[in-house]
C-alpha positions in Angstrom: 0.3 0.0 0.2 3.0 1.8 0.0 2.1 5.7 2.1 -1.8 6.4 0.1 -3.8 7.3 1.4 -7.0 6.2 1.0 -11.2 7.5 2.3 -13.0 4.8 2.6 -16.8 5.4 2.8 -18.1 2.0 4.5 -22.9 1.9 4.5 -24.6 -0.7 7.0 -28.5 -0.2 7.4 -30.1 -2.9 9.5 -33.5 -3.6 9.8 -34.3 -0.3 12.2 -30.8 1.6 12.2 -28.5 2.5 9.9 -24.7 3.0 10.4 -21.3 4.5 8.2 -18.2 4.4 9.1 -14.7 6.3 7.1 -11.6 5.3 7.1 -9.1 5.8 6.6 -7.2 3.0 4.3 -7.8 0.8 8.1 -8.2 3.7 10.4 -11.8 4.9 11.0 -12.0 8.3 11.3 -15.1 8.4 11.9 -18.9 6.2 13.1 -22.1 7.3 12.9 -25.6 5.1 13.4 -29.3 6.3 13.8 -31.8 4.3 15.4 -35.4 4.1 13.4 -38.3 3.8 16.0 -40.6 0.9 13.8 -43.9 2.9 14.1 -41.8 5.4 11.7 -40.6 1.9 9.6 -44.2 1.0 9.4 -45.0 3.8 7.4 -42.8 2.5 4.7 -44.9 0.9 1.7 -41.5 -1.4 1.7 -37.8 -2.0 2.1 -36.6 -0.2 -1.1 -39.0 3.6 0.0 -37.0 3.6 2.7 -33.3 4.6 0.7 -34.0 8.4 0.7 -34.1 8.3 4.4 -31.3 6.5 4.7 -29.3 7.7 2.0 -29.9 11.5 3.4 -28.1 10.4 7.1 -25.5 9.4 4.5 -25.0 12.4 2.6 -26.0 14.6 6.1 -23.3 13.1 8.2 -20.3 13.9 6.0 -21.6 17.2 6.1 -21.5 17.7 9.1 -18.4 15.9 9.3 -16.9 18.3 7.2 -16.1 15.1 4.9 -15.9 16.4 1.0 -17.2 14.1 -0.9 -15.0 14.4 -3.4 -12.6 13.3 -0.6 -13.7 9.4 -1.3 -11.7 7.1 -2.8 -14.4 4.4 -2.9 -18.0 3.5 -1.2 -18.6 0.5 0.1 -22.0 -0.8 1.0 -24.1 -4.2 2.5 -25.3 -6.6 0.6 -28.5 -8.1 0.2 -30.1 -12.2 -1.1 -29.2 -12.0 -4.2 -27.8 -14.9 -6.3 -25.2 -16.9 -5.0 -21.7 -16.4 -5.9 -18.0 -16.9 -4.6 -16.5 -15.1 -1.8 -14.7 -12.1 -2.5 -14.6 -7.9 -3.1 -17.6 -7.2 -5.7 -17.7 -4.1 -8.0 -21.3 -3.0 -7.6 -22.6 -4.1 -11.8 -26.1 -3.5 -13.0 -27.3 -6.8 -12.5 -25.7 -6.4 -8.6 -28.0 -3.4 -8.2 -30.8 -4.6 -10.0 -31.1 -7.7 -7.9 -30.7 -6.3 -5.0 -33.4 -3.5 -5.8 -36.2 -7.0 -6.5 -37.7 -10.0 -5.0 -36.2 -11.8 -2.0 -32.9 -9.1 -1.7 -36.1 -6.9 -0.7 -36.4 -8.7 2.2 -34.1 -7.4 4.5 -32.1 -3.1 4.9 -28.9 -4.7 3.8 -29.9 -4.3 0.4 -30.3 -0.8 0.6 -26.2 -0.4 1.4 -25.6 -2.5 -1.1 -28.3 0.1 -3.5 -26.6 3.1 -1.5 -23.0 2.6 -2.5 -23.9 2.4 -6.2 -25.3 5.7 -6.5 -23.1 7.7 -4.3 -20.0 6.2 -6.6 -22.0 6.6 -10.1 -22.0 10.6 -8.8 -19.0 10.8 -7.8 -16.8 8.0 -10.6 -16.3 6.3 -7.7 -15.8 2.0 -7.3 -18.7 1.3 -4.9 -18.2 -2.2 -3.9 -20.0 -5.1 -2.3 -18.0 -7.5 0.3 -19.1 -11.5 1.7 -22.1 -11.1 0.6 -25.2 -13.4 3.3 -25.6 -15.8 -0.3 -21.4 -17.0 -0.7 -21.2 -20.1 -1.4 -18.7 -22.6 -1.6 -20.1 -25.8 -0.7 -19.0 -29.0 -1.4 -21.3 -31.1 -3.0 -20.9 -33.9 -0.8 -23.1 -31.3 1.3 -25.9 -30.0 -1.0 -27.4 -33.7 -0.9 -30.9 -34.0 1.2 -32.8 -36.8 1.4 -35.2 -35.4 -1.2 -34.4 -35.5 -5.0 -36.1 -32.1 -5.3 -34.2 -30.6 -1.9 -30.8 -29.3 -2.1 -29.0 -27.9 0.8 -28.6 -24.2 -0.1 -25.6 -21.3 2.0 -27.3 -18.5 3.4 -25.2 -17.7 6.5 -23.3 -14.6 8.1 -20.8 -14.7 5.6 -18.5 -11.3 6.2 -18.9 -11.5 9.7 -17.3 -15.0 9.8 -14.9 -14.9 6.4 -14.0 -11.4 9.1 -13.2 -12.9 12.3 -11.4 -16.4 10.6 -8.7 -14.1 8.4 -8.3 -12.0 12.1 -7.5 -15.4 14.0 -5.2 -15.6 11.1 -3.5 -12.7 11.4 -3.0 -12.7 14.8 -1.0 -16.4 14.3 0.7 -14.9 10.7 -0.7 -17.2 9.6 -2.7 -17.2 5.8 -6.0 -18.1 6.0 -5.7 -20.0 2.4 -3.7 -23.1 5.0 -6.3 -22.9 7.3 -8.8 -25.2 8.7 -11.3 -23.0 10.9 -14.8 -24.2 12.3 -16.5 -20.0 13.2 -20.2 -19.8 14.9 -21.6 -16.3 14.1 -23.9 -16.1 17.3 -26.7 -13.8 16.9 -29.6 -13.7 16.8 -28.8 -16.5 14.2 -26.7 -19.1 14.3 -24.8 -20.7 12.1 -21.9 -22.4 11.8 -19.4 -22.6 9.4 -16.5 -24.8 8.2 -14.1 -23.1 7.1 -11.0 -24.8 4.4 -8.1 -23.3 2.6 -10.2 -19.7 2.6 -13.4 -21.3 1.4 -16.6 -22.2 3.6 -17.0 -25.2 2.4 -20.1 -26.5 4.8 -22.9 -24.1 6.8 -26.3 -24.8 8.3 -28.6 -22.7 6.5 -30.8 -20.6 8.8 -32.6 -18.5 6.9 -34.0 -22.0 6.3 -33.9 -23.3 10.1 -31.7 -25.5 9.9 -29.2 -26.0 13.0 -29.1 -24.9 15.8 -31.9 -23.1 17.6 -31.7 -18.9 18.5 -32.8 -15.8 20.2 -35.7 -15.7 17.5 -35.0 -18.5 15.6 -36.1 -22.4 15.8 -33.4 -23.6 13.7 -33.7 -27.4 12.8 -36.9 -29.2 13.5 -38.8 -33.0 13.8 -39.7 -33.7 9.7 -43.5 -34.4 10.6 -44.0 -33.2 13.4 -43.7 -29.3 11.3 -45.6 -31.0 8.4 -48.7 -32.2 10.9 -48.4 -27.8 12.2 -48.8 -27.5 8.7 -52.3 -28.6 8.0 -53.3 -28.5 12.1 -55.2 -25.4 10.6 -54.1 -23.6 13.6 -51.0 -21.4 11.6 -51.5 -19.5 8.0 -48.2 -20.1 5.7 -46.9 -16.6 6.7 -47.2 -16.8 10.8 -45.1 -20.7 10.4 -42.5 -18.6 8.6 -42.6 -15.7 11.1 -42.0 -18.8 13.6 -39.1 -20.7 12.4 -37.2 -17.0 11.0 -38.0 -14.2 13.8 -40.8 -15.3 16.6 -39.4 -18.9 17.9 -36.5 -20.3 19.3 -35.7 -18.6 22.7 -38.5 -15.9 21.7 -40.8 -18.3 22.1 -40.1 -20.8 25.0 -38.6 -17.8 27.5 -40.9 -14.7 26.2 -37.7 -12.9 25.5 -34.6 -12.7 22.5 -32.7 -10.7 25.3 -30.1 -13.0 27.0 -29.8 -10.7 29.5 -32.0 -10.7 30.4 -32.5 -14.7 30.5 -29.8 -14.9 32.4 -30.6 -12.4 35.2 -33.8 -14.8 35.6 -31.2 -17.5 35.9 -28.9 -15.6 38.6 -32.6 -15.9 40.3 -32.8 -19.4 40.1 -35.3 -19.8 37.1 -34.1 -23.7 36.3 -35.9 -23.3 33.6 -34.8 -20.3 31.5 -30.9 -22.2 32.6 -32.1 -25.5 31.1 -33.2 -23.3 27.5 -29.3 -21.5 27.6 -28.1 -24.9 28.1 -30.2 -26.3 25.3 -28.5 -23.8 22.9 -25.4 -23.8 24.1 -25.8 -28.0 23.3 -27.5 -27.4 20.2 -24.3 -24.9 18.9 -21.5 -27.5 19.8 -23.4 -29.9 18.6 -23.9 -28.0 15.2 -19.4 -27.7 15.9 -19.0 -30.6 15.9 -20.3 -31.1 12.5 -18.7 -28.9 10.9 -14.8 -30.6 12.5 -16.1 -33.7 10.2 -16.3 -31.9 7.5 -13.2 -30.5 8.5 -12.4 -34.7 8.6 -11.2 -33.7 11.8 -8.6 -31.5 11.3 -8.9 -28.2 13.3 -6.9 -25.7 13.6 -9.3 -23.6 15.1 -12.8 -23.0 16.9 -14.0 -19.0 16.3 -17.2 -17.5 18.9 -18.3 -14.6 17.4 -21.4 -12.4 16.7 -23.2 -10.3 19.9 -24.2 -13.9 22.2 -20.6 -14.5 22.8 -20.2 -12.0 24.5 -22.2 -13.4 27.9 -19.2 -16.3 29.4 -22.2 -17.8 30.5 -22.7 -19.2 26.9 -19.2 -18.9 25.8 -18.3 -21.6 29.0 -21.6 -24.0 27.9 -19.7 -24.2 24.5 -16.5 -24.2 25.3 -16.9 -27.5 27.9 -18.1 -29.7 25.1 -15.8 -28.8 21.3 -12.5 -27.2 23.7 -11.0 -31.3 22.5 -11.5 -30.4 18.3 -9.5 -27.6 18.6 -8.4 -24.3 20.3 -11.2 -22.1 21.2 -10.8 -18.1 20.5 -13.3 -15.8 20.9 -14.4 -12.4 18.8 -17.5 -11.0 20.9 -20.0 -8.9 18.6 -18.9 -8.0 15.3 -17.7 -5.7 13.1 -19.4 -5.3 9.7 -18.2 -1.6 8.7 -14.5 -2.6 9.1 -15.0 -6.3 7.8 -16.0 -4.6 4.4 -13.4 -1.3 4.2 -11.8 -4.3 4.9 -12.2 -5.8 1.2 -12.9 -3.2 -0.6 -8.8 -1.7 0.4 -8.0 -5.7 -0.7 -9.0 -5.4 -4.3 -8.0 -1.3 -3.8 -4.6 -2.1 -3.1 -4.3 -4.8 -5.6 -3.7 -8.0 -3.1 -7.3 -9.0 -3.5 -8.6 -9.4 -7.1 -12.6 -7.9 -7.3 -15.1 -9.4 -8.6 -17.3 -9.0 -10.6 -20.8 -10.5 -10.0 -23.3 -12.6 -13.0 -20.6 -13.2 -15.2 
């Protein structure tokens, strides 16, 4: 990189927030965020209609900080549910913009990150990127097969943070990510556990499809016959069942809250049911880590635990005691999506990696 300073803007829209980070190379010089009341968002017909409001926040934040737009070298945004892709940094082209603006991608506000980045990049004549979409798919063929001919397993996971912490693990040990065998458990509102084999994610549970451990908001894997019975019970609509699996299940349904901190307070007050649920969630995470160890043929250089739930020492210890014989356990609590996006953009701007082109 030499002495060249590259100024990169990262845009990260969440379901009820928008965050931005301005970086000079790896150093953050500005970070701002805004939270929205759900009642305010309900006034919009859909995700795409929120773009102007969120983009205004981005522009106002830069103006208030005295940052000239023409000082930017690149923009990078979050990416939603686009077509399956290899890992890496993608220049936002017309095909990617179209897919961010249509269909499944509009189920989550993260897609607006790429759209806003594209518009800023085009107006400033600078490159706009997305990094490691949730649809990163490098699964090996044997991992895709199910017992039903028309159903194949797919790769949907917290790719951005999972690959970021995997690379961090390797960097801190002076090793190359492309030479390591790692398991990364992203522990948040949803939980995904991925097997990383020499720089590729060869298997992962699809948290968006109900695979893997239950989580604060998701049911995780369930007995199929029981689900079929629920589908035909007349008690639920299709939409209600999908919401149950994706956002109203797991700890939320079992204990009435998706906040692990509240659940731990109950445990400290002697709530045995709360303790059982947390132990069960940790048990299922540990089993999923074991499955990924099998995908790596037992050759595990490290197990990385990350995400918001990784701040809980109790939860981490419950997992650690079951998996530490499989490989050394490292904990990186929380997630830094802004930093992850910027590092991906820097890698191509400094020609450490080749930029990728969506749909080609």
